[in-house]
C-alpha positions in Angstrom: 10.9 -27.5 75.8 13.5 -25.7 73.8 15.5 -22.9 75.2 16.2 -21.1 72.3 20.7 -20.7 71.5 20.2 -16.7 71.4 21.6 -13.8 72.9 19.8 -13.3 75.7 17.7 -9.5 76.3 19.9 -6.6 78.1 18.0 -3.7 79.1 17.3 -1.2 75.7 19.6 1.7 76.4 17.0 3.9 74.9 14.2 2.3 77.3 16.1 3.3 80.5 16.0 6.9 82.2 18.9 5.1 84.9 21.3 3.4 86.0 19.8 -0.4 85.7 21.4 -3.5 87.3 20.4 -6.8 85.3 21.2 -10.5 84.9 21.5 -11.0 88.3 23.7 -14.4 88.9 24.5 -16.4 91.7 28.0 -18.6 91.7 27.9 -17.1 88.1 24.1 -18.9 87.1 20.6 -17.3 86.8 18.8 -18.6 89.9 20.7 -21.7 90.8 18.8 -24.6 92.6 20.7 -26.6 95.0 24.6 -24.6 94.9 27.2 -26.1 97.1 28.9 -23.5 98.4 28.0 -21.7 101.7 29.7 -18.5 100.5 28.8 -18.1 96.8 29.4 -15.2 94.0 27.0 -12.8 93.4 27.3 -11.0 90.4 25.5 -8.2 87.8 25.5 -6.7 85.0 24.8 -2.9 84.4 23.0 -0.5 81.7 22.6 3.4 81.3 21.1 5.7 79.1 23.9 8.4 80.4 26.9 9.3 79.5 30.2 9.2 81.7 27.6 7.1 84.1 28.8 5.0 86.7 27.8 2.7 89.8 28.9 4.8 92.6 28.3 2.4 95.3 26.3 -0.7 95.8 24.5 -2.6 98.6 23.6 -6.4 98.3 21.2 -7.5 101.3 20.5 -11.3 101.5 17.5 -12.6 102.5 15.7 -15.9 103.8 11.9 -16.1 104.8 12.5 -12.3 104.8 14.5 -12.1 107.6 18.1 -10.5 106.6 21.0 -12.7 107.0 23.7 -10.0 105.6 24.2 -6.8 104.5 27.1 -5.6 102.4 26.3 -2.0 103.1 27.0 0.7 100.8 30.7 -0.2 99.1 32.0 2.5 97.0 33.7 0.4 94.8 33.2 -0.1 90.5 33.0 -3.9 91.2 30.2 -5.8 89.6 30.6 -9.0 91.7 30.8 -9.6 95.5 31.4 -12.9 97.7 28.5 -13.4 100.5 30.3 -11.9 103.4 27.8 -12.8 106.2 27.4 -16.4 108.0 28.0 -19.1 105.9 24.8 -20.0 104.3 22.7 -23.0 105.5 21.5 -26.0 103.7 18.4 -27.0 101.5 17.6 -23.2 101.9 15.4 -20.7 99.8 17.5 -17.1 99.9 16.7 -14.3 98.2 19.4 -11.3 97.7 18.3 -7.9 96.9 21.1 -5.4 95.1 20.6 -1.7 94.7 23.1 0.5 92.7 23.7 4.2 92.9 24.8 5.9 90.1 26.9 8.8 89.8 24.1 11.6 90.1 23.3 9.4 93.9 19.9 7.7 92.1 19.6 4.5 93.5 17.6 1.6 91.5 17.0 -2.2 92.8 16.9 -5.7 91.5 16.7 -9.0 93.2 16.8 -12.4 92.6 16.7 -16.2 94.4 18.6 -19.3 95.0 18.8 -22.2 97.1 21.6 -24.2 98.5 22.1 -28.2 98.2 22.9 -30.6 100.8 26.3 -29.4 102.5 26.6 -32.3 104.4 26.8 -36.0 103.8 24.7 -37.3 106.8 22.0 -35.1 105.2 21.5 -37.7 102.4 19.4 -40.5 103.2 19.0 -41.9 100.1 21.0 -45.3 98.6 22.6 -46.0 95.4 20.3 -48.4 94.0 20.4 -50.7 90.9 19.2 -53.6 88.9 19.2 -56.5 91.2 19.8 -59.6 89.0 18.9 -61.8 91.9 15.4 -61.0 91.8 14.9 -60.5 88.3 17.1 -62.5 86.3 15.2 -61.7 83.0 18.2 -59.1 81.3 15.0 -58.7 78.5 11.3 -58.6 78.1 10.0 -61.5 75.6 8.6 -59.9 72.0 7.8 -61.8 69.3 10.8 -60.5 67.5 13.6 -58.7 68.0 15.2 -55.8 66.2 18.8 -56.4 64.4 21.5 -55.2 66.0 25.3 -54.9 65.5 27.9 -56.6 67.7 28.4 -53.8 69.8 24.8 -52.9 70.1 24.1 -56.4 71.6 26.3 -55.9 74.7 24.1 -53.0 75.8 21.8 -53.4 78.8 18.3 -52.2 78.5 17.7 -49.3 80.1 15.2 -49.8 83.2 12.4 -48.1 84.9 12.2 -46.9 88.5 9.5 -45.5 91.0 8.2 -45.5 94.6 5.0 -45.1 95.5 4.5 -42.6 98.8 1.6 -41.3 100.6 1.7 -37.5 101.9 -0.5 -36.7 105.0 0.0 -33.1 105.3 0.0 -29.8 103.1 3.1 -29.4 101.3 4.9 -25.6 101.4 8.1 -26.9 99.6 9.4 -30.3 97.7 12.7 -30.4 96.0 14.3 -33.8 94.7 18.0 -34.4 94.7 18.9 -36.9 92.1 22.3 -37.6 90.6 23.4 -40.6 88.9 26.1 -43.3 87.4 24.9 -43.3 83.9 22.2 -41.2 82.9 18.5 -40.5 84.2 15.2 -39.0 83.7 13.1 -37.9 86.4 9.6 -38.2 86.9 7.1 -37.2 89.4 3.3 -38.3 89.2 3.2 -38.7 85.6 5.3 -35.8 84.5 8.8 -35.4 83.6 11.1 -32.9 85.5 13.1 -30.4 84.6 14.1 -30.5 80.5 17.9 -31.2 81.5 19.3 -33.5 79.1 22.1 -36.6 79.7 21.9 -35.6 83.2 24.1 -35.4 85.4 26.5 -35.2 83.0 30.3 -36.1 82.3 32.8 -36.2 85.5 35.6 -38.4 86.7 33.0 -40.0 88.5 35.8 -41.9 90.6 36.1 -38.4 92.0 33.0 -36.4 91.2 29.5 -37.2 90.5 27.4 -33.7 90.0 23.9 -34.3 91.6 20.8 -31.8 90.3 18.5 -30.3 91.9 14.8 -30.0 90.9 11.4 -28.1 92.3 8.8 -30.3 92.4 6.5 -28.2 94.5 3.5 -27.9 92.3 3.4 -31.9 91.2 2.8 -33.1 94.3 -0.3 -33.2 96.5 -2.2 -34.8 99.7 -2.8 -38.7 98.9 -1.1 -41.0 96.9 2.6 -39.5 95.1 5.0 -41.6 92.7 8.7 -40.3 92.0 10.5 -42.3 89.5 13.0 -42.3 86.8 14.6 -44.1 83.7 18.2 -45.1 83.9 20.8 -45.7 81.1 24.4 -46.4 81.1 25.7 -43.5 79.5 29.3 -42.4 80.1 29.2 -44.4 83.2 29.0 -48.1 81.8 28.9 -47.1 78.2 30.9 -46.6 75.2 33.3 -43.7 75.2 36.2 -43.4 72.2 37.4 -45.6 70.4 37.9 -48.1 72.9 35.4 -51.2 71.9 37.0 -53.9 72.3 33.7 -55.3 74.5 31.6 -53.3 76.5 34.1 -50.7 78.0 32.5 -50.2 81.6 35.4 -47.5 82.0 33.5 -46.2 85.7 31.3 -49.0 86.3 29.1 -52.2 85.2 25.9 -51.0 85.8 23.9 -47.9 85.6 23.1 -46.8 89.6 20.7 -44.0 90.7 20.3 -42.0 93.7 17.6 -39.6 94.9 16.0 -37.6 97.6 12.8 -36.0 98.0 12.1 -33.5 100.5 8.9 -32.3 101.6 8.1 -29.0 103.6 5.3 -29.3 105.3 3.7 -25.8 106.7 3.8 -27.2 110.5 7.7 -27.3 110.2 7.9 -31.0 109.4 9.5 -32.7 106.8 9.0 -35.8 104.9 12.1 -37.6 102.7 11.6 -40.4 100.3 14.8 -41.3 99.3 16.2 -44.4 97.0 16.8 -47.7 98.7 15.7 -51.0 98.6 11.5 -49.9 98.4 12.0 -48.8 95.6 10.9 -51.3 92.0 12.1 -51.7 88.9 11.7 -52.9 85.4 12.8 -52.9 81.5 10.3 -50.8 79.6 10.3 -50.0 75.6 14.1 -48.8 75.4 15.6 -52.2 74.4 19.0 -50.4 74.2 20.7 -46.8 74.9 24.1 -45.8 74.2 25.4 -42.2 73.7 27.8 -43.8 70.6 25.9 -46.9 69.3 22.4 -45.4 69.2 18.7 -46.0 70.8 16.2 -48.5 70.1 12.3 -48.1 71.4 9.5 -50.8 70.7 6.4 -49.1 71.4 4.6 -52.3 72.1 6.4 -52.6 75.4 5.4 -49.2 76.4 4.4 -49.5 80.4 1.7 -46.6 80.3 1.4 -44.1 83.2 4.0 -45.8 85.0 5.2 -42.7 87.1 1.8 -42.3 88.1 -0.7 -42.9 91.0 -3.1 -45.9 90.8 -0.4 -47.9 88.7 -0.4 -51.4 89.1 3.4 -52.3 90.0 2.9 -55.6 91.3 4.8 -57.4 88.6 7.9 -55.1 89.4 10.9 -56.2 91.1 12.7 -54.9 93.8 15.6 -52.7 93.0 19.2 -53.8 94.3 20.6 -51.6 97.3 23.5 -50.6 97.5 24.3 -48.7 100.4 24.5 -44.7 101.0 28.3 -43.9 99.9 27.9 -40.1 98.7 31.2 -39.4 99.3 31.9 -38.0 95.3 28.7 -36.6 95.1 28.9 -32.6 94.2 26.4 -30.0 93.8 25.8 -29.2 90.1 28.0 -25.9 89.3 27.1 -25.4 85.7 24.5 -25.4 83.0 23.3 -28.6 81.7 23.3 -30.7 78.8 19.3 -29.0 76.7 17.4 -29.1 73.8 18.1 -25.7 72.3 17.2 -25.9 69.4 15.0 -27.7 66.6 15.9 -27.6 63.4 13.6 -28.7 60.6 14.1 -31.3 57.7 14.8 -28.8 54.7 14.7 -32.0 52.0 13.6 -35.4 51.9 15.2 -38.1 49.2 13.5 -41.3 48.9 16.0 -44.2 47.6 14.0 -46.8 47.4 10.6 -48.2 48.8 10.6 -47.1 52.4 14.2 -45.8 52.4 14.6 -42.3 52.2 17.7 -39.6 52.7 16.5 -36.9 54.7 18.6 -33.6 55.0 18.5 -31.1 58.0 20.7 -28.6 56.2 22.8 -28.0 59.0 25.4 -30.4 60.7 24.0 -30.8 64.5 24.9 -32.6 67.7 21.7 -34.1 68.6 18.8 -36.6 67.8 15.7 -37.0 65.7 11.9 -36.2 66.5 10.4 -39.2 63.8 6.7 -38.6 63.5 5.1 -42.3 62.4 2.3 -42.6 60.7 0.3 -45.6 59.2 2.8 -48.4 60.9 1.5 -52.2 61.5 2.4 -53.6 65.0 6.0 -55.0 64.9 6.7 -52.4 62.1 10.5 -51.6 62.4 12.1 -48.5 61.2 15.8 -47.9 61.3 17.7 -44.5 61.7 21.4 -44.4 60.9 22.9 -41.2 61.0 26.2 -39.4 59.3 27.8 -35.5 58.3 28.0 -36.6 54.6 26.6 -37.9 51.4 28.4 -40.4 49.1 29.0 -39.3 45.4 25.8 -41.2 44.4 23.4 -39.7 47.3 23.7 -42.7 49.9 24.8 -41.9 53.6 28.6 -41.1 54.7 29.5 -43.3 57.6 33.1 -44.6 57.5 34.3 -41.6 59.4 32.1 -42.9 62.3 34.8 -45.6 62.4 32.8 -48.1 65.0 30.3 -46.1 66.4 27.1 -47.4 64.9 24.9 -44.2 65.4 21.9 -45.8 64.7 18.5 -45.5 66.2 15.8 -48.1 66.0 11.6 -47.9 66.1 9.2 -50.3 66.5 5.7 -49.3 66.2 2.9 -50.1 68.3 0.5 -49.8 65.7 -1.5 -46.3 66.5 -2.5 -44.3 63.7 0.2 -41.7 64.5 3.1 -42.2 66.9 6.4 -40.4 67.9 9.9 -41.2 68.2 12.7 -39.6 70.1 15.5 -41.2 71.7 16.6 -39.9 75.1 20.2 -41.9 76.0 22.0 -41.2 72.6 23.3 -38.3 71.1 24.7 -38.3 67.6 26.8 -35.6 65.3 24.7 -35.6 61.8 23.4 -33.5 58.9 21.5 -36.6 57.5 19.4 -39.0 58.4 19.0 -42.3 56.3 15.2 -43.7 57.3 14.9 -47.0 56.4 11.2 -49.0 56.8 9.2 -46.1 57.0 5.5 -47.3 56.0 4.3 -45.0 53.3 5.9 -41.6 52.4 8.1 -39.7 54.3 7.8 -35.8 54.3 9.7 -33.1 56.0 7.1 -32.2 58.3 7.9 -36.1 59.4 11.4 -34.7 60.6 12.9 -32.5 63.0 16.3 -32.7 64.3 16.4 -31.7 68.3 19.9 -29.9 69.1 21.7 -30.8 72.1 24.6 -29.3 74.0 25.5 -27.3 77.5 22.9 -24.8 77.9 26.3 -22.2 78.1 24.3 -18.6 77.8 24.9 -16.6 74.6 27.1 -13.9 75.1 27.9 -12.6 71.7 27.0 -11.9 68.2 28.7 -10.8 65.0 27.6 -10.0 61.4 29.2 -8.2 58.4 28.5 -7.3 55.3 29.9 -10.5 53.6 27.7 -13.7 53.5 31.2 -16.0 53.1 32.0 -15.1 56.6 29.1 -14.6 57.9 28.9 -18.3 57.6 32.3 -18.7 58.7 31.2 -17.4 62.4 27.8 -19.4 61.9 30.3 -22.6 61.6 31.9 -21.8 64.3 29.1 -21.3 66.7 27.7 -24.4 65.1 31.1 -26.1 65.8 31.2 -25.1 69.3 27.3 -25.8 70.2 28.2 -29.6 68.6 31.3 -30.5 70.7 29.7 -28.4 74.2 28.1 -31.0 75.1 28.7 -31.7 79.5 32.5 -31.3 78.3 34.6 -29.2 75.5 34.8 -32.6 73.1 36.6 -32.9 69.7 33.8 -34.3 67.7 30.3 -35.3 68.2 30.3 -38.4 65.8 32.5 -40.9 65.9 33.6 -42.9 68.5 35.5 -40.6 70.5 34.1 -37.2 71.7 36.9 -36.6 73.8 38.1 -33.4 75.9 40.9 -32.8 74.5 43.1 -30.4 76.4 44.9 -28.5 73.4 41.3 -28.1 71.4 40.1 -27.0 75.0 43.0 -24.2 75.7 43.2 -23.4 71.8 39.6 -22.4 71.0 38.2 -20.9 74.7 39.0 -17.4 73.8 37.0 -18.1 70.3 34.3 -19.8 72.9 34.4 -17.3 75.4 33.6 -14.2 72.3 30.0 -16.3 71.8 29.0 -17.8 74.9 29.7 -17.5 78.7 31.9 -20.6 79.4 33.0 -19.9 82.9 31.1 -22.4 84.6 31.6 -24.8 82.3 35.3 -24.6 82.1 35.5 -24.5 85.1 33.9 -27.8 85.9 35.9 -29.3 83.4 39.1 -28.1 84.8 38.0 -29.3 88.1 38.5 -33.0 86.4 41.7 -31.9 84.9 43.1 -30.8 88.6 42.2 -34.5 89.8 43.6 -36.3 86.8 46.7 -34.2 87.1 49.9 -37.1 88.7 51.8 -37.4 91.3 54.7 -35.8 89.6 52.3 -33.1 87.9 51.7 -34.0 84.5 48.1 -33.7 82.7 46.8 -36.2 80.8 46.1 -35.6 77.3 42.2 -36.1 77.6 39.4 -34.7 80.5 38.2 -36.9 82.0 41.0 -39.2 82.1 39.8 -41.8 80.1 41.6 -44.2 77.0 45.0 -42.4 76.7 48.0 -43.1 78.6 49.6 -40.0 77.5 50.6 -37.3 79.8 52.4 -34.6 79.4 51.8 -33.0 75.6 53.0 -30.4 74.8 50.6 -27.6 73.9 48.1 -30.3 75.2 49.0 -30.3 78.7 49.8 -26.3 79.0 45.7 -26.4 79.4 46.7 -26.7 82.8 48.1 -22.7 82.9 46.2 -21.5 80.0 42.8 -22.1 80.8 42.7 -20.7 84.1 44.5 -17.6 83.4 42.4 -17.0 80.1 39.1 -17.2 82.4 40.5 -15.0 84.8 41.5 -12.7 82.1 37.8 -12.8 80.4 36.0 -13.0 83.4 37.9 -11.2 86.2 37.1 -14.0 89.2 40.5 -14.8 91.1 38.6 -17.2 92.8 39.6 -18.9 89.1 43.5 -18.5 89.9 43.1 -19.7 93.7 41.7 -22.7 92.6 43.9 -23.1 89.6 47.2 -22.3 91.5 48.3 -25.8 92.7 48.1 -27.3 89.5 49.8 -24.5 87.4 52.8 -24.8 89.5 53.1 -28.4 89.3 52.7 -28.6 85.9 55.4 -25.8 85.3 57.8 -27.7 88.2 57.0 -30.8 85.8 58.3 -29.4 82.7 61.4 -27.7 84.5 62.6 -30.8 86.8 62.7 -32.7 83.2 64.5 -30.0 80.9 67.0 -28.1 83.6 68.5 -26.8 80.2 65.1 -24.8 79.8 64.5 -26.2 76.3 61.4 -29.0 76.2 62.6 -31.8 74.5 62.4 -34.4 77.4 59.2 -36.0 79.2 57.1 -34.8 75.7 54.3 -37.6 75.6 52.7 -37.6 72.5 53.6 -34.6 71.0 51.7 -33.9 68.4 53.4 -31.0 67.8 51.4 -28.5 65.5 48.5 -30.9 64.9 47.1 -31.3 61.1 49.2 -28.4 59.5 49.4 -29.0 56.0 52.8 -29.3 54.2 55.2 -28.1 56.7 56.5 -29.7 59.8 57.0 -27.0 62.5 60.0 -27.8 64.8 59.0 -30.1 67.6 61.4 -28.7 70.4 61.0 -24.8 69.2 57.0 -25.6 69.9 57.2 -27.1 73.0 59.5 -24.6 74.6 57.5 -21.6 73.4 54.8 -23.3 75.4 57.0 -23.9 78.5 57.3 -20.1 78.1 53.6 -19.6 77.8 52.6 -21.9 81.1 55.7 -20.0 83.2 54.9 -16.8 82.2 51.1 -17.3 83.7 51.9 -18.9 86.7 54.4 -16.0 87.3 51.1 -13.6 86.3 48.8 -15.9 88.7 51.1 -15.5 91.7 51.1 -11.6 91.2 47.6 -11.8 91.0 47.1 -14.1 94.2 50.0 -12.0 96.1 52.5 -14.3 96.3 55.4 -12.3 95.7 58.2 -14.5 96.2 56.5 -16.9 93.9 55.7 -14.6 91.6 59.4 -13.4 91.7 60.8 -16.9 90.7 58.6 -17.5 88.0 59.0 -14.2 86.0 63.0 -15.3 86.4 62.3 -18.3 85.3 60.2 -16.9 82.2 63.4 -14.7 81.5 65.5 -17.8 81.3 63.5 -19.8 79.2 63.2 -17.0 76.6 66.6 -16.2 76.8 67.4 -20.2 75.8 64.5 -20.2 73.1 66.0 -17.2 71.6 69.4 -19.0 71.8 68.4 -22.2 70.3 66.1 -21.5 67.8 66.7 -18.0 66.3 69.6 -18.1 63.6 72.3 -15.4 62.9 69.5 -14.2 60.0 66.5 -14.1 62.2 65.0 -17.1 60.7 63.2 -19.5 63.1 64.2 -23.2 62.7 62.1 -25.0 60.6 61.1 -21.4 58.9 56.9 -22.3 59.5 54.3 -20.2 60.1 53.7 -21.7 63.5 57.0 -20.9 64.1 57.2 -17.5 63.7 54.0 -16.8 64.8 54.2 -18.9 68.3 57.0 -17.0 69.5 55.4 -13.5 67.9 52.5 -14.2 69.8 53.8 -15.4 73.2 56.6 -12.1 73.5 59.7 -14.3 73.1 61.3 -12.2 70.9 63.1 -8.5 71.0 61.9 -5.7 69.2 64.0 -6.2 66.2 63.6 -9.9 66.2 59.9 -9.6 66.0 59.9 -7.6 62.9 62.6 -9.9 61.1 60.0 -12.7 62.4 56.9 -10.8 60.8 59.3 -10.3 57.4 59.9 -14.4 57.0 56.4 -14.7 58.2 55.0 -12.6 55.4 57.9 -14.1 53.0 56.8 -17.5 53.8 52.6 -16.3 52.9 53.6 -14.6 49.9 55.3 -18.0 48.8 52.6 -19.7 48.9 50.5 -17.4 46.8 49.2 -16.1 50.5 48.1 -19.2 51.4 48.1 -20.6 55.3 50.3 -23.8 56.5 49.2 -24.0 60.3 47.3 -26.4 62.1 46.2 -26.2 65.3 48.6 -24.6 67.4 48.8 -21.6 65.0 46.5 -21.3 63.4 44.5 -18.8 66.0 47.3 -16.8 66.1 47.8 -15.7 62.4 44.9 -13.3 61.5 45.7 -11.5 65.0 49.7 -11.2 64.7 49.1 -10.1 61.2 46.9 -7.6 61.8 49.0 -6.5 65.0 52.2 -6.1 62.5 50.1 -3.8 60.1 49.7 -7.0 57.8 45.4 -6.9 58.0 45.6 -6.9 54.1 46.9 -10.2 54.3 44.8 -11.7 57.3 42.1 -10.8 54.9 43.0 -12.6 52.1 43.4 -15.5 54.1 39.9 -15.1 55.6 38.5 -14.2 51.9 40.3 -17.0 50.2 38.1 -20.4 49.0 41.5 -22.0 48.1 42.5 -25.2 49.8 43.6 -24.9 52.2 41.3 -22.6 53.9 38.1 -21.8 55.5 36.3 -20.9 52.7 37.1 -24.2 51.0 35.3 -26.2 53.1 32.1 -23.5 53.1 32.5 -23.7 49.0 31.8 -27.3 49.8 29.1 -27.2 51.7 30.4 -27.1 55.2 28.4 -25.9 57.8 30.6 -26.7 60.7 34.1 -26.1 60.9 36.1 -29.1 59.7 38.6 -31.1 61.6 40.8 -31.3 58.9 41.9 -28.7 55.8 41.3 -31.6 53.7 38.1 -33.6 55.1 37.2 -33.5 51.7 38.6 -31.8 48.5 37.9 -32.1 44.9 41.0 -34.0 43.8 40.8 -36.8 46.6 37.1 -37.0 47.7 37.0 -37.9 51.9 40.3 -37.2 54.0 41.5 -40.4 56.2 38.5 -42.3 57.6 40.7 -43.1 60.5 40.4 -39.0 61.9 37.7 -37.4 59.8 35.4 -35.0 61.3 32.7 -32.6 59.8 32.5 -31.4 63.3 35.6 -30.3 65.2 35.6 -26.4 66.6 39.8 -25.9 66.8 40.4 -24.9 63.4 37.0 -22.2 64.4 39.8 -20.4 66.7 39.7 -17.5 63.8 36.9 -16.2 65.7 38.6 -14.6 68.4 39.6 -12.4 65.5 36.9 -11.7 64.2 35.3 -9.9 67.0 38.5 -8.6 68.8 40.2 -7.2 65.7 37.0 -6.7 62.4 34.3 -5.5 65.0 37.3 -4.2 67.6 36.3 -5.3 71.0 39.5 -6.2 72.8 40.9 -4.8 76.0 44.2 -3.7 76.9 47.4 -6.4 78.5 46.7 -5.3 82.2 42.5 -5.5 82.0 40.5 -8.2 83.3 37.1 -9.0 82.9 37.4 -6.1 79.7 37.3 -3.2 82.4 39.6 -1.4 80.3 38.3 -2.1 76.6 40.2 -1.2 73.7 37.8 -0.3 70.1 40.2 -1.0 67.6 38.3 -2.1 64.2 40.3 -2.7 61.0 38.1 -2.4 58.1 39.5 -4.2 55.1 38.9 -6.9 52.5 35.5 -7.2 51.3 33.8 -6.1 54.0 31.8 -2.5 54.0 30.5 -3.4 57.2 30.5 -5.0 60.6 29.0 -5.2 63.9 29.0 -7.2 67.1 28.2 -7.2 70.6 29.4 -8.8 73.8 28.3 -9.2 77.3 31.4 -8.3 79.1 31.5 -9.1 83.2 30.0 -5.6 83.6 27.8 -4.9 80.6 27.2 -5.0 76.9 29.4 -3.4 75.0 28.7 -3.5 71.3 30.3 -1.6 67.7 29.0 -0.9 64.6 31.2 0.3 61.7 30.5 0.9 58.0 32.2 2.2 54.9 30.4 4.4 52.5 31.7 6.2 49.7 35.1 6.7 51.2 33.8 8.1 54.6 33.9 5.9 58.0 31.1 5.6 60.6 31.7 3.5 64.2 29.0 3.2 66.7 30.5 2.2 70.1 28.5 1.3 73.4 30.6 1.2 76.6 28.8 -0.4 79.7 29.0 1.4 83.1 31.9 0.3 85.2 34.3 0.1 82.0 36.2 2.7 80.1 37.4 2.1 76.9 40.7 3.4 74.4 39.1 4.0 70.8 40.8 3.7 67.6 39.1 5.1 65.0 41.0 4.7 61.3 41.3 7.5 59.3 44.0 9.8 57.0 42.5 12.9 58.8 43.0 12.2 62.8 42.3 16.1 63.2 38.6 15.6 61.6 37.5 12.9 63.1 33.8 14.0 64.6 31.6 12.5 67.5 28.0 12.8 67.1 28.8 16.1 65.0 31.4 17.4 67.8 35.4 17.5 67.3 36.9 15.1 69.3 38.0 17.5 71.6 34.7 18.8 72.3 33.0 15.7 72.6 31.2 15.1 75.9 32.5 11.8 77.4 35.9 11.8 75.6 39.4 12.5 76.3 41.6 12.6 72.8 44.6 11.0 72.6 47.8 11.5 70.8 46.6 10.4 67.2 48.8 8.1 65.0 48.9 9.1 60.9 46.2 6.6 60.1 44.3 6.7 63.5 42.6 8.8 65.6 42.5 7.6 69.2 40.6 8.8 72.5 39.5 7.6 75.5 36.0 7.1 76.3 33.7 7.0 79.3 30.9 4.7 79.2 27.8 5.8 77.1 26.9 5.5 73.1 29.2 7.0 70.8 29.3 7.7 67.2 32.2 8.6 65.3 32.4 9.7 61.7 35.4 10.6 59.3 35.1 12.3 56.2 35.3 10.8 53.0 
């Protein structure tokens, strides 16, 4: 099943007659099964055709089996979310929640949605962990007449195993749910059918502390009589290769995959049947010879097991599974959307290299896998698929940058006329596939790329008149998709794929414009919290594996930046309540180590402005700027949470850090130590300079850009700030020059040379030197794509005021410029969809804006004649829903209530 990663349908305003609630969610997910909280968050969005319309009041009712268990009553609030306020919910229960909203005219509309709770208590679990038992089944692999060649690493990988349990149901079925997870990866089945469309479940968490279980409804698949449930179980992150630690089979968490599942069948008479994993399950090896996320997967169709998860199957030669007992202390209900196949990418070209060997081009760098159609192969004939992001100059596959990741799949034919191969327990980062050993002629119709990533709901779209900028935005989106695979990784192709903390916090604002990433980052932050050391330091990568470094500037500051950013974007205080201890302990850790407030001690790896070009930003400056940022956000969180004493203390600390920063790093002429672009951008963006020093810093920043022919030098820490700060301080022309630049280093340089994702390095490939250093050269890495925030916020003009949360107080402030003649964007805020569309034609400017109910906006219309601006043919002073504000010489400004507006300026 392909979910299609596209912007969801919001009600078309033109089709509405009144205020309408849509996109009802529980725990920020659409009709989730198996939530793990007794007091869930219920939220919705709003749309209305009427200007000035608002939600005058709302009412939420929660029902169980048609009986009301909570009624919020009518609340005269503008909020579009509420915590369940009734008695705590019960486990394993289906609920309906009904929402009524009343508009400004007193009209009421209603909507409803469902959710279900999971297992709240450990004693509700009857399931035991099961695994392969070498004593009852000593054979590691089934005998075959010919083994496929393997690398040394692939030879260490155990074959995934099939598990099944047959059972009888003697009564009718009213409801059936299965709760399932694994130490490893699983794919579940019932009566011969795969359950759900999740991939790589249960996902990657710090399994030592947290293992997510998923809940599936299987009511329609079961029947009276014999039934079978089963699973295929692979190694995944649990016991497979992770990162670059390939000294042997890494086994970061455990040595063998383990399965835990519990089927609960409710009957009309009120009785219940439970079928859980235990020693009565049987297992054996099947056609998957090995499977690993980094190394690849091998499938021998001659070893297929037939309808192994169907009733009537003869499993007499299967061995009993090993029963490990029922320790469920680490289990949590899944809290975020799983990885899914969200798109199919057809091959665009096939090039024959020699007999039986072909290069397939998908035309797009993706994270995922291939579905291959095989026609006319002989039984035992092997086909090898190697994956890569780029081609060598001679047209062969480039794989040097994969390091020790084999990224190679194998298929052995059973000799059928037509066969299909699609691995299930591996994921590759690739655009090109080398297919070796294919019988006959391989065509583009035989190969389809399956795109895999966490299925975070799409939240935004951006488009403009310039094809290069549209390609840049496409590259940013594909980089996000390719690296949001259960956790926010740094690359999907090589032997790394780790959740680097700086990459995540830097890219988060851009990510949130493109997708609803709240639960995705909440889930990841939970692993950050458990990885925090007793002293308060944060590891470089989350989940914490491989690296021994803790407390790196800009990296560990994800402890404060991520939760504060999530709160500002989504307006949910629960994020801050959960994160507060982590934020405070992190800031206190840095403070203790640096009592003089210049962060030069306990800086761990200190990567500086990672991958900057031709300059070195002062590391103490960068560290201290981030220290100030973390203190600022910790003080702000304390204020939101009503912690007055802590707010005062951290606010005072921020003032002292700010003063120390200026004293240490700003010289008498106003230059910042090191005189680099990032060195100026950080204090400008973080508010560390007074007004006079700001102006000097801006002049120095601009001077540096001009000296370099309007070319950037920023690395990871500075690139997200470059265009926003230039625009903020009146140099949008410079920002646009950088946007359109196609010289090295620039975004346009990679696009000019065929990039379809964001490169890790500015010099990933150059005309002068070819490929960059193979030790670290990903062609799908989102960090340098953090310019996407500027495209939405400043080019399209969708942002919010500094005091706003959840985009309740919008700022619509587009900055036309560069080669653009139009730009448009839409973004699903927590209250509803906001959109902008501006056009320049023959000197006249038009701006269309839609403000959702629940929000207000300050709208800036660029013009040299503010008094002549009209809205839908009316002066701003008489237009409905608007309040004109004091203009500037170049901008008309007004406050707007919810509604759709068209502003025009004369040529």
